[in-house]
matplotlib code that plots the C-alpha trace (Angstrom):
import matplotlib.pyplot as plt

x = [17.1, 20.2, 20.8, 20.4, 21.2, 17.5, 16.8, 19.8, 18.5, 15.1, 16.8, 18.7, 15.5, 13.5, 16.1, 16.2, 12.4, 12.3, 15.0, 13.0, 9.9, 8.0, 6.4, 7.2, 4.6, 3.7, 0.5, -1.0, -0.6, -1.3, -2.5, -2.8, -3.3, 0.1, 1.7, 1.4, 3.5, 3.1, 5.2, 3.5, 5.7, 4.6, 1.3, -0.9, -1.9, -3.7, -0.4, 1.7, 3.1, 4.6, 7.6, 6.4, 3.2, 3.4, 0.5, 0.3, -2.7, -4.2, -4.1, -1.9, 0.6, 3.5, 5.4, 9.0, 10.5, 13.3, 16.2, 19.4, 22.5, 24.4, 21.3, 21.2, 18.0, 17.7, 15.1, 13.3, 11.3, 9.0, 8.2, 7.4, 5.3, 3.2, 2.6, 1.5, -1.6, -2.5, -4.1, -7.3, -10.4, -11.2, -7.8, -8.0, -5.5, -4.7, -4.8, -4.0, -1.4, 0.2, 2.5, 5.6, 7.8, 11.0, 13.5, 16.1, 18.8, 19.2, 22.5, 21.2, 17.8, 16.0, 12.8, 10.4, 7.3, 4.7, 3.1, 6.2, 5.9, 8.4, 8.7, 12.3, 14.0, 16.7, 19.1, 18.4, 20.3, 17.5, 13.7, 11.6, 9.7, 5.9, 5.1, 7.1, 4.9, 1.9, 3.2, 3.8, 0.2, -1.1, -2.6, -1.5, -4.3, -4.1, -1.2, 1.4, 3.6, 4.9, 7.8, 5.3, 6.3, 3.9, 4.4, 7.9, 7.5, 3.8, 1.4, -0.7, -4.4, -6.2, -3.0, -2.1, -4.3, -5.0, -8.7, -8.1, -7.2, -3.5, -0.9, 1.6, 5.1, 8.2, 9.4, 6.1, 6.2, 9.7, 8.1, 5.6, 7.7, 6.5, 9.0, 12.0, 11.8, 15.1, 15.2, 18.4, 20.1, 23.1, 22.8, 25.1, 22.9, 19.8, 21.3, 22.5, 19.1, 17.1, 19.5, 19.3, 15.6, 15.5, 17.7, 15.5, 12.4, 14.1, 14.6, 18.4, 19.4, 22.7, 23.7, 26.9, 27.2, 30.6, 30.8, 33.9, 34.8, 33.0, 30.2, 27.6, 27.3, 25.8, 23.3, 22.4, 21.9, 19.7, 17.6, 17.0, 16.5, 13.8, 12.0, 12.4, 10.7, 8.0, 7.1, 8.6, 7.2, 10.5, 10.4, 13.9, 17.2, 20.7, 23.5, 26.9, 30.2, 33.6, 34.4, 32.5, 33.6, 31.9, 28.8, 28.5, 29.0, 26.3, 23.9, 24.4, 23.5, 20.2, 19.5, 20.3, 18.3, 15.1, 12.6, 11.9, 8.1, 7.3, 9.7, 10.3, 13.6, 14.2, 14.4, 11.1, 9.4, 11.5, 13.6, 17.3, 19.6, 23.4, 24.3, 26.4, 25.3, 24.5, 20.7, 18.5, 15.6, 12.7, 11.0, 13.9, 13.5, 17.2, 20.0, 23.6, 26.4, 29.8, 30.1, 32.3, 29.6, 27.0, 29.0, 29.4, 25.6, 25.0, 27.3, 25.0, 27.5, 25.9, 28.5, 31.2, 34.3, 33.9, 37.6, 37.3, 35.2, 37.7, 40.2, 39.3, 38.8, 39.7, 43.2, 43.6, 42.1, 45.3, 46.0, 42.4, 42.5, 44.7, 42.2, 39.5, 36.0, 33.8, 31.3, 27.7, 25.1, 21.4, 20.4, 16.7, 16.9, 18.1, 16.2, 17.3, 14.3, 15.3, 16.3, 14.8, 17.7, 21.4, 23.6, 27.4, 29.4, 33.0, 33.0, 36.4, 37.8, 38.0, 34.2, 33.6, 36.1, 36.3, 32.8, 30.8, 28.6, 27.5, 26.1, 24.6, 22.9, 20.0, 17.3, 17.8, 18.7, 22.4, 23.6, 27.2, 28.6, 32.2, 34.5, 37.2, 35.8, 38.0, 37.6, 36.2, 33.7, 32.6, 32.2, 30.3, 27.7, 27.2, 28.9, 25.7, 27.4, 24.4, 26.4, 30.0, 31.1, 34.8, 36.7, 37.5, 33.8, 33.1, 35.7, 34.1, 30.7, 32.0, 31.4, 35.2, 38.2, 41.2, 44.5, 48.0, 51.2, 54.2, 57.1, 59.9, 63.0, 65.6, 69.0, 71.3, 74.9, 78.4, 78.1, 74.9, 71.3, 70.2, 66.6, 64.7, 61.2, 58.5, 55.2, 55.1, 53.0, 52.5, 51.1, 47.8, 47.4, 44.0, 42.2, 38.9, 36.4, 37.2, 41.0, 40.4, 38.2, 40.9, 43.6, 41.6, 42.9, 46.3, 49.0, 51.8, 55.3, 58.3, 62.0, 62.6, 65.6, 63.5, 60.7, 60.4, 64.2, 63.6, 61.8, 62.8, 65.6, 65.0, 67.3, 65.2, 62.0, 63.3, 64.5, 61.0, 59.2, 61.6, 61.2, 57.4, 57.5, 59.8, 57.9, 54.4, 53.8, 56.0, 55.3, 52.7, 50.1, 51.3, 50.4, 49.1, 50.5, 48.4, 49.5, 46.7, 45.1, 47.6, 47.3, 50.5, 50.5, 53.1, 54.1, 53.4, 52.6, 56.3, 57.0, 54.0, 55.4, 58.7, 56.9, 54.7, 57.7, 59.7, 56.8, 56.3, 60.0, 60.5, 57.4, 58.3, 54.8, 53.3, 51.5, 48.2, 49.6, 50.3, 48.5, 48.8, 45.4, 45.8, 44.2, 46.9, 46.3, 46.3, 44.7, 42.1, 39.9, 40.6, 36.9, 37.5, 40.8, 39.1, 36.3, 38.9, 40.8, 37.6, 36.0, 38.6, 41.7, 43.9, 45.4, 46.8, 48.6, 47.5, 49.6, 47.9, 48.6, 45.3, 42.6, 41.8, 42.9, 39.4, 35.9, 36.5, 35.1, 37.4, 36.4, 38.9, 41.8, 44.0, 47.3, 48.1, 51.8, 52.8, 55.7, 54.9, 54.4, 51.0, 51.0, 47.3, 46.0, 42.5, 43.9, 45.8, 42.7, 40.9, 43.7, 43.4, 39.7, 40.4, 41.5, 38.9, 35.9, 34.5, 33.7, 31.8, 34.2, 32.8, 33.3, 36.8, 37.7, 36.4, 39.3, 41.8, 41.3, 43.5, 42.0, 39.7, 38.2, 39.1, 39.6, 42.3, 44.2, 47.9, 49.4, 52.9, 54.8, 58.0, 58.3, 57.8, 54.4, 53.0, 55.8, 54.8, 53.6, 50.1, 49.3, 46.9, 46.5, 43.8, 45.1, 43.7, 46.5, 49.2, 50.7, 51.2, 53.6, 50.9, 48.3, 44.6, 44.8, 47.6, 45.7, 42.6, 44.6, 46.3, 42.9, 41.5, 44.5, 43.6, 45.8, 43.9, 46.3, 45.1, 47.5, 46.3, 42.6, 42.9, 44.7, 42.1, 39.3, 41.0, 41.5, 37.9, 36.6, 38.7, 37.5, 33.9, 34.3, 35.5, 32.9, 30.5, 26.9, 28.0, 30.8, 28.3, 26.0, 28.8, 29.8, 26.2, 25.9, 28.7, 26.4, 28.2, 25.9, 27.9, 29.5, 33.2, 32.1, 29.9, 32.7, 35.0, 32.4, 32.3, 36.0, 36.3, 33.6, 35.8, 38.8, 37.0, 38.4, 35.2, 32.8, 32.4, 28.8, 29.5, 32.1, 29.8, 26.9, 29.1, 31.7, 32.2, 33.1, 35.5, 38.1, 37.4, 40.6, 40.9, 37.2, 37.3, 40.1, 38.2, 35.1, 37.2, 38.9, 35.5, 34.0, 37.0, 37.0, 33.4, 34.1, 37.0, 34.9]
y = [-32.8, -33.5, -31.2, -33.0, -31.7, -31.4, -29.3, -27.1, -26.4, -25.5, -23.1, -21.4, -21.2, -19.8, -17.1, -16.2, -16.0, -13.7, -11.5, -11.2, -10.0, -13.3, -14.4, -18.0, -20.1, -23.6, -25.0, -25.4, -21.7, -20.3, -16.7, -15.3, -11.8, -11.6, -10.1, -9.7, -12.7, -15.9, -19.0, -22.0, -25.0, -28.6, -27.8, -30.9, -31.2, -33.8, -34.8, -34.8, -32.3, -29.0, -28.0, -24.4, -23.1, -19.4, -17.0, -13.5, -11.3, -14.5, -16.4, -19.4, -18.4, -21.0, -23.7, -24.3, -27.8, -27.9, -30.3, -30.9, -29.0, -30.8, -32.4, -31.7, -29.8, -30.7, -33.4, -31.6, -29.3, -32.1, -32.7, -29.0, -29.2, -31.9, -29.9, -26.9, -28.8, -30.6, -27.7, -28.6, -26.8, -24.9, -23.1, -19.6, -19.4, -17.2, -20.0, -23.7, -24.9, -22.4, -20.2, -19.7, -22.8, -22.8, -25.6, -24.8, -26.3, -23.0, -22.6, -23.0, -21.9, -22.4, -20.7, -20.9, -19.1, -21.6, -18.7, -18.3, -19.6, -22.3, -22.5, -23.2, -23.3, -20.6, -20.1, -17.2, -15.6, -16.1, -15.7, -12.9, -10.6, -11.0, -7.7, -8.8, -11.9, -9.7, -7.3, -10.2, -11.4, -7.8, -8.1, -4.7, -2.1, 0.1, -1.9, 0.4, -0.4, 1.7, 2.8, 4.4, 2.1, -0.4, -4.1, -5.7, -7.9, -7.4, -5.1, -2.3, -3.1, -4.2, -3.8, -6.8, -9.2, -12.6, -13.9, -15.7, -12.5, -13.2, -10.6, -11.8, -12.4, -10.5, -13.5, -13.7, -10.0, -10.4, -12.6, -10.0, -7.0, -4.9, -4.7, -2.5, 1.1, 1.4, 5.2, 6.6, 3.2, 1.8, -1.6, -3.1, -1.6, -3.0, -6.4, -6.3, -5.2, -7.8, -10.6, -9.6, -9.5, -12.9, -14.2, -12.7, -14.2, -17.6, -16.9, -17.0, -15.4, -13.9, -12.3, -10.7, -8.0, -7.4, -4.2, -2.3, 0.8, 3.8, 1.8, 3.1, 0.4, 2.8, 4.2, 0.6, -0.1, 3.0, 1.9, -1.6, -0.4, 1.9, -1.0, -3.1, -0.4, 0.5, -2.9, -5.3, -3.3, -3.9, -2.4, -1.1, -1.4, -1.3, 0.1, -0.8, 0.8, 0.5, 4.1, 7.3, 9.1, 6.4, 6.7, 10.4, 9.8, 7.2, 9.5, 12.0, 9.4, 8.7, 12.5, 13.1, 10.1, 10.9, 8.1, 7.0, 6.5, 9.2, 11.9, 12.9, 12.6, 9.3, 11.3, 13.0, 9.5, 7.6, 8.8, 8.0, 8.3, 8.3, 7.3, 9.8, 8.5, 5.1, 5.2, 4.3, 6.7, 4.3, 6.3, 5.8, 3.3, 3.3, 3.4, 4.1, 3.3, 1.8, -1.8, -0.6, 1.7, -1.0, -3.5, -0.8, -0.4, -4.1, -4.2, -1.6, 1.2, 4.7, 6.4, 5.6, 7.7, 8.9, 8.7, 4.9, 5.2, 7.1, 4.3, 1.8, -1.8, -2.7, -1.5, -3.3, -6.5, -8.7, -7.5, -7.9, -11.5, -12.3, -10.9, -13.0, -12.6, -10.1, -11.8, -10.5, -10.9, -10.2, -6.6, -6.1, -2.5, -3.8, -7.0, -9.4, -8.3, -4.6, -4.9, -6.8, -6.2, -5.5, -4.1, -4.3, -1.9, -2.5, -6.1, -7.3, -10.3, -8.8, -8.4, -12.1, -13.1, -10.5, -9.0, -12.0, -12.3, -8.7, -9.4, -12.8, -11.3, -10.0, -12.0, -10.3, -10.9, -10.0, -8.2, -7.5, -4.8, -4.8, -4.1, -6.5, -9.6, -12.0, -15.8, -15.1, -12.7, -15.3, -18.0, -15.8, -15.0, -18.7, -18.3, -16.6, -14.1, -12.4, -9.8, -9.8, -6.7, -6.3, -3.1, -3.9, -4.3, -1.1, 0.6, -0.7, 0.4, 4.0, 3.6, 3.6, 5.0, 2.8, 2.9, 3.1, 2.3, 4.6, 3.0, 5.0, 3.0, 4.7, 3.4, 5.3, 4.3, 5.8, 7.3, 9.1, 8.5, 6.5, 6.9, 4.8, 5.9, 5.1, 3.5, -0.1, -2.9, -6.1, -9.4, -10.3, -14.0, -15.3, -16.9, -18.7, -17.4, -20.4, -19.6, -15.9, -16.7, -19.0, -16.3, -13.2, -12.4, -13.9, -11.6, -10.6, -11.8, -9.5, -9.8, -8.0, -6.3, -4.8, -3.4, 0.4, 0.7, 3.1, 5.8, 5.5, 8.2, 11.8, 11.7, 8.8, 10.6, 13.7, 11.7, 10.2, 13.5, 15.3, 12.6, 12.8, 16.6, 16.6, 13.9, 15.2, 17.6, 15.9, 12.2, 11.3, 14.0, 15.5, 19.1, 19.8, 22.6, 22.1, 19.4, 16.9, 15.9, 13.5, 11.1, 9.8, 6.7, 6.8, 4.0, 5.8, 9.3, 10.2, 9.2, 11.3, 14.3, 14.0, 13.6, 16.7, 18.9, 17.6, 17.9, 21.6, 22.2, 20.4, 21.9, 25.3, 25.8, 26.8, 24.9, 24.9, 23.0, 19.7, 18.6, 15.5, 13.8, 11.1, 10.3, 12.3, 15.5, 18.5, 21.8, 21.5, 18.4, 15.6, 15.8, 19.4, 18.5, 15.7, 18.0, 20.6, 17.9, 16.8, 20.2, 22.9, 23.8, 23.3, 21.0, 19.6, 16.8, 14.9, 12.5, 9.7, 6.4, 4.6, 7.3, 7.8, 4.3, 2.8, 4.0, 7.8, 9.2, 11.8, 11.9, 14.5, 12.3, 11.5, 10.1, 7.7, 7.7, 4.6, 5.2, 2.3, -1.4, -3.1, -6.7, -7.4, -7.7, -6.7, -3.5, -2.7, -3.1, -0.7, 1.8, 1.7, 2.3, 5.9, 6.8, 4.9, 7.2, 9.0, 12.7, 15.2, 17.3, 20.6, 19.4, 18.2, 21.5, 23.4, 22.0, 21.3, 24.0, 22.6, 19.1, 18.3, 15.0, 12.3, 9.2, 7.5, 7.6, 6.9, 4.6, 6.0, 3.1, 4.0, 0.7, -2.0, -3.1, -3.8, -6.2, -8.6, -11.8, -11.7, -8.1, -7.4, -3.7, -4.6, -2.0, -2.4, -0.5, -3.0, -1.4, 2.3, 2.6, 1.6, 4.1, 3.3, 3.0, 0.4, -1.6, -1.6, -2.7, -5.5, -6.9, -6.6, -8.7, -11.4, -10.5, -11.6, -11.8, -10.5, -7.5, -6.2, -6.7, -5.3, -2.2, -1.7, -1.9, 0.7, 3.1, 2.7, 3.4, 6.6, 7.6, 7.0, 9.4, 12.2, 11.9, 14.7, 14.2, 15.3, 12.7, 10.0, 11.0, 10.9, 7.4, 6.2, 7.6, 5.2, 2.3, 1.2, -0.8, -0.5, 2.5, 2.4, 1.8, -1.1, -2.7, -2.3, -4.1, -7.0, -7.3, -7.4, -10.0, -12.2, -11.5, -12.3, -15.6, -16.5, -15.4, -19.0, -19.0, -19.6, -22.3, -24.1, -24.2, -25.3, -27.6, -30.2, -28.3, -31.0, -29.5, -26.0, -24.2, -25.3, -24.6, -21.2, -20.2, -21.4, -19.5, -16.4, -16.5, -17.0, -14.0, -11.8, -12.8, -11.8, -8.4, -7.8, -8.1]
z = [79.0, 76.7, 73.8, 70.4, 67.0, 66.3, 69.5, 68.8, 65.3, 66.8, 69.2, 66.3, 64.2, 67.1, 67.6, 63.9, 63.7, 66.7, 65.2, 62.0, 63.9, 64.4, 67.7, 68.3, 70.2, 71.1, 69.7, 73.1, 73.9, 70.4, 70.4, 66.9, 68.3, 69.9, 66.9, 63.2, 62.4, 64.5, 64.1, 65.8, 66.6, 66.0, 64.3, 63.5, 59.9, 57.9, 56.3, 59.5, 62.0, 60.6, 62.5, 62.3, 60.8, 59.9, 60.4, 59.2, 60.2, 61.7, 58.4, 57.7, 54.9, 55.1, 56.8, 58.0, 57.9, 60.4, 60.2, 62.2, 61.3, 58.6, 57.0, 53.2, 52.3, 48.7, 49.4, 52.2, 49.8, 48.9, 52.6, 53.1, 50.0, 51.6, 54.7, 52.5, 51.3, 54.6, 56.5, 58.3, 56.7, 59.9, 60.0, 58.3, 55.4, 52.4, 49.8, 49.4, 48.9, 51.4, 49.3, 51.5, 52.2, 54.2, 54.9, 57.6, 59.8, 61.7, 59.8, 56.3, 55.1, 51.8, 50.6, 47.7, 46.7, 45.3, 43.3, 41.1, 37.5, 38.3, 42.1, 43.0, 46.4, 46.8, 49.7, 51.9, 54.7, 57.2, 57.3, 55.8, 58.0, 58.5, 56.9, 53.8, 53.4, 53.8, 51.1, 48.8, 49.3, 49.1, 52.6, 53.7, 54.1, 51.1, 49.7, 51.4, 54.3, 57.1, 54.9, 52.4, 49.6, 48.0, 48.8, 48.4, 45.4, 45.2, 43.3, 44.6, 45.3, 42.1, 40.0, 37.9, 39.8, 38.5, 38.4, 41.6, 43.4, 44.0, 43.1, 40.5, 42.0, 41.0, 39.0, 37.2, 36.4, 35.0, 32.3, 31.2, 30.2, 27.2, 24.3, 24.9, 23.7, 21.9, 21.4, 22.6, 23.0, 21.1, 19.6, 22.3, 25.0, 23.4, 23.2, 26.9, 28.2, 26.1, 27.1, 30.8, 30.8, 29.1, 31.9, 34.6, 32.9, 33.2, 36.9, 36.8, 40.1, 38.8, 35.5, 34.3, 31.7, 30.2, 28.1, 27.1, 29.0, 27.5, 26.0, 28.4, 31.1, 33.6, 31.1, 30.2, 33.9, 34.5, 31.5, 32.8, 36.3, 35.1, 33.5, 36.6, 38.7, 36.2, 34.7, 37.2, 40.2, 42.0, 45.4, 45.7, 43.8, 45.3, 43.0, 44.5, 43.7, 45.2, 45.8, 46.4, 43.3, 41.1, 43.4, 42.7, 39.0, 39.0, 40.8, 38.0, 35.5, 37.2, 37.5, 33.8, 32.4, 30.5, 30.5, 26.9, 27.3, 29.8, 28.8, 32.4, 34.3, 36.2, 39.5, 38.9, 39.0, 41.5, 44.5, 44.1, 47.2, 47.2, 50.8, 52.7, 56.1, 57.5, 57.0, 54.1, 53.5, 53.2, 50.4, 48.0, 45.1, 44.1, 46.7, 45.5, 47.9, 48.3, 49.5, 52.3, 53.7, 53.3, 55.3, 58.0, 58.1, 58.3, 61.3, 62.9, 63.0, 63.3, 61.1, 58.6, 57.7, 54.1, 53.7, 53.6, 50.5, 48.4, 47.6, 44.9, 45.9, 42.4, 42.8, 46.1, 44.8, 45.1, 48.6, 49.7, 48.6, 51.6, 54.1, 55.8, 54.3, 56.0, 58.3, 58.3, 60.9, 60.6, 61.1, 61.7, 60.5, 57.1, 56.5, 53.7, 51.6, 51.6, 47.9, 45.1, 42.7, 43.4, 40.6, 41.3, 39.1, 38.2, 39.4, 40.5, 42.4, 45.9, 46.0, 45.6, 48.2, 50.9, 50.5, 49.3, 52.4, 52.0, 48.6, 49.6, 52.6, 50.6, 48.9, 45.6, 42.0, 41.4, 38.3, 37.6, 35.3, 34.2, 31.4, 32.7, 34.4, 36.3, 36.7, 40.1, 38.6, 36.0, 38.7, 41.1, 38.5, 37.8, 34.4, 33.2, 30.9, 29.2, 27.3, 26.0, 24.2, 23.5, 22.9, 19.2, 18.7, 20.4, 18.2, 15.1, 16.3, 16.9, 20.7, 21.5, 19.8, 19.0, 20.8, 19.3, 21.2, 21.3, 23.0, 24.7, 25.6, 27.8, 29.0, 31.3, 31.1, 31.5, 28.1, 28.9, 28.0, 25.0, 23.8, 21.3, 20.5, 18.0, 17.4, 18.4, 16.9, 18.9, 17.8, 19.2, 20.1, 19.0, 22.0, 22.2, 24.7, 26.9, 27.0, 27.6, 30.6, 32.0, 31.7, 32.5, 36.0, 35.9, 37.2, 34.9, 35.7, 35.5, 36.2, 39.5, 38.0, 35.2, 37.3, 36.8, 36.1, 33.2, 35.1, 38.8, 38.9, 38.3, 35.3, 33.8, 34.4, 32.8, 29.7, 29.3, 29.7, 27.4, 24.7, 25.0, 24.7, 21.7, 19.8, 20.4, 17.5, 14.9, 15.5, 18.1, 17.2, 13.9, 13.3, 16.8, 18.9, 22.0, 24.4, 24.3, 27.6, 29.0, 32.0, 33.5, 35.7, 38.5, 40.9, 44.2, 45.5, 45.9, 42.3, 41.2, 43.0, 41.1, 37.8, 38.3, 39.1, 36.1, 33.7, 34.6, 34.2, 30.9, 29.3, 30.8, 32.2, 35.5, 38.2, 36.4, 33.5, 35.4, 38.5, 40.7, 41.3, 44.0, 47.3, 48.9, 46.8, 49.1, 48.7, 45.9, 46.4, 44.0, 42.8, 41.7, 40.0, 38.1, 37.0, 35.8, 33.9, 32.3, 31.5, 31.5, 29.5, 32.6, 33.6, 30.4, 32.2, 35.2, 37.2, 39.2, 40.9, 41.0, 41.6, 37.9, 36.8, 36.9, 36.3, 36.1, 32.8, 31.2, 27.5, 26.2, 27.3, 24.3, 25.8, 28.5, 29.7, 31.7, 34.0, 36.2, 35.7, 36.1, 37.3, 36.5, 33.0, 34.3, 35.8, 32.7, 30.6, 33.0, 32.6, 28.8, 29.2, 30.4, 26.9, 24.8, 25.4, 22.4, 22.6, 20.5, 18.4, 19.8, 23.4, 22.6, 21.0, 24.0, 26.1, 23.3, 20.7, 17.9, 18.0, 15.1, 16.2, 18.6, 16.4, 18.5, 21.8, 22.3, 24.9, 25.6, 27.2, 29.0, 31.0, 28.4, 29.6, 26.2, 25.4, 28.1, 26.6, 28.3, 27.6, 24.7, 23.9, 21.4, 18.9, 15.5, 13.7, 12.6, 9.4, 10.1, 7.1, 4.6, 3.4, 3.3, -0.5, -0.2, 2.4, 0.1, -2.9, -0.8, 0.3, -3.2, -4.4, -1.9, 1.1, 4.1, 7.0, 10.4, 10.5, 7.1, 7.9, 11.4, 10.1, 7.3, 9.9, 12.1, 9.1, 8.0, 11.5, 11.6, 8.1, 9.1, 12.0, 9.8, 7.0, 6.6, 5.4, 1.9, 1.9, 2.9, 0.1, -2.5, -1.3, -1.5, -5.0, -6.2, -5.4, -2.2, 0.0, 3.1, 4.9, 5.9, 9.5, 8.5, 6.5, 9.5, 11.7, 9.2, 9.1, 12.9, 13.1, 10.8, 13.0, 16.3, 17.6, 19.3, 16.6, 15.6, 14.6, 11.0, 11.7, 14.2, 11.8, 8.8, 10.3, 13.0, 16.2, 17.2, 14.8, 16.1, 15.3, 11.7, 11.0, 12.7, 10.4, 7.3, 8.4, 9.0, 5.6, 3.9, 5.6, 5.1, 1.4, 0.9, 2.5, 0.2, -2.9]

ax = plt.figure().add_subplot(projection="3d")
ax.plot(x, y, z, "-o")
ax.set_aspect("equal")
plt.show()
């Protein structure tokens, strides 16, 4: 008998069903006792022949409409829907219409659950297992499966049932959350969680949260995951990171989280597992792992070398773009319904090219967390940006500290070394949200003759380090005697070695003073070095290439010294994020005794990176030479240029950080309605190029730029009064 496209599709579907635990039978030889899930071919119905009628525990639960490969499936859902209501009365079934409908070509498969509030077909990697459909219908004895966890996507017996006896689906439960308990949450975190939950309630399969580094993305994620487990009854959540160090950091966040309504720790209520082997403990409700290990598990590998999890995929993003995407095949030990929710931390472009199939293997909602999204990130999450929280906003809110740029220029010639150093102020180009998204991940272009020329030779390295040493106490951190915690970015491991040696020599200190923290660090493990850098007096200076460039939380860090170029604006923004984190003054003084408060960090640029046209350091300080009194007088006299307003906002934020309770009471006694920090927030709202709410509501959006400027001037003028 010749092979036709239709018969080939049936063969592929049969094989997939068998792999997913279904027993495939012909109608003439139907035996519903042959297994828990039976798929019967060509089953006669009152409305035609179903290509496959699905039985679970001897009750009809759904149908599969099969089509030849290449046939578009958008119009097939209606045909499957007709079959779902045509079941003969004598056939045992769970409910009519049958709830689970599939359309498949054997290459492409769509699924919908008719019990959802707005049933909508979604693409799935393959078919769900019979026990999963039983869980969703709450047919399992006692409501608990063999893995000891209540139904995937379903409620426990008697819990949340509708009058008709059917358990509400996951998507239905997403619509019935109680109000958010906001205790312990910052305003931006509250906004992110509420917006995400509104997106889930609308059944949007993907959502992106962009929050500035240091603004508590992981804490936000733990908070909404807790609500997903408690109120959404999600079965299991996957938290993906791109390197093991971030996985360990994430596990600590879960362990430290105190639930706002219960008062117990998260891990007292739900099991959380950070994978260090290639097996998922079935009792866990949250699984933290790297995407590299997850891919290894899907391939069926028994073990995975932990060394492969230490390097950051973010840093390799450009190189990984040239590799072929990872191909994923169905693994019965890890079915596509293993997770209801997948959270991807530190989203970056390599994930959505090289690792895309790993994410799309699971039938799960996808939630991205990032401080620095790329165009690929935005596209992968269907442009569903539920939260956008910039670093200037975080500075105004007191969540981040502002950065200042100190530029060191060196030139080595026949006459010796020439050094120019001082604080540098760049001009920020105002961009609309649309333009920013278009440019986010563009690489920066440099003249090949300029790359790293200032700090390649030992003499140049020594000049930069000596200049930094000499300018620390008098100019960069006036009045300080301790060397602030400083992170130096080197171009490679050999470069880092030279820098470490020269730093020790120029500062006249021992080995403990300056340490190299890279993937090639020998002796003390990098994890211990990072912990020492974060929590102990030594080291004062750390030299890295990429290991601490992204994700790693080192709050006492006050200076970033760039001795390498960075081609990616996204990576550069991530690097700056290492310095933005706020810290309690007592914690800061525990490692840097002469520091009073961390109200800024300094970007020491020895390679000219901040002068590149596309780089935006987002530094608020524009007029260092003017005092706060002079800035206030200028604004009161009607000066409203961006540099003046931005500088005033930055000064007010710093002032707000230093105010004591007595200071605040004195300010309030003068009749002032707003605190310095609140005034700064208002100024930055006026300066934000995409804060166009006022302009959009007042003017014709077709003349956006002119109207936005009018709205900005109006708001700035009111704040100046």
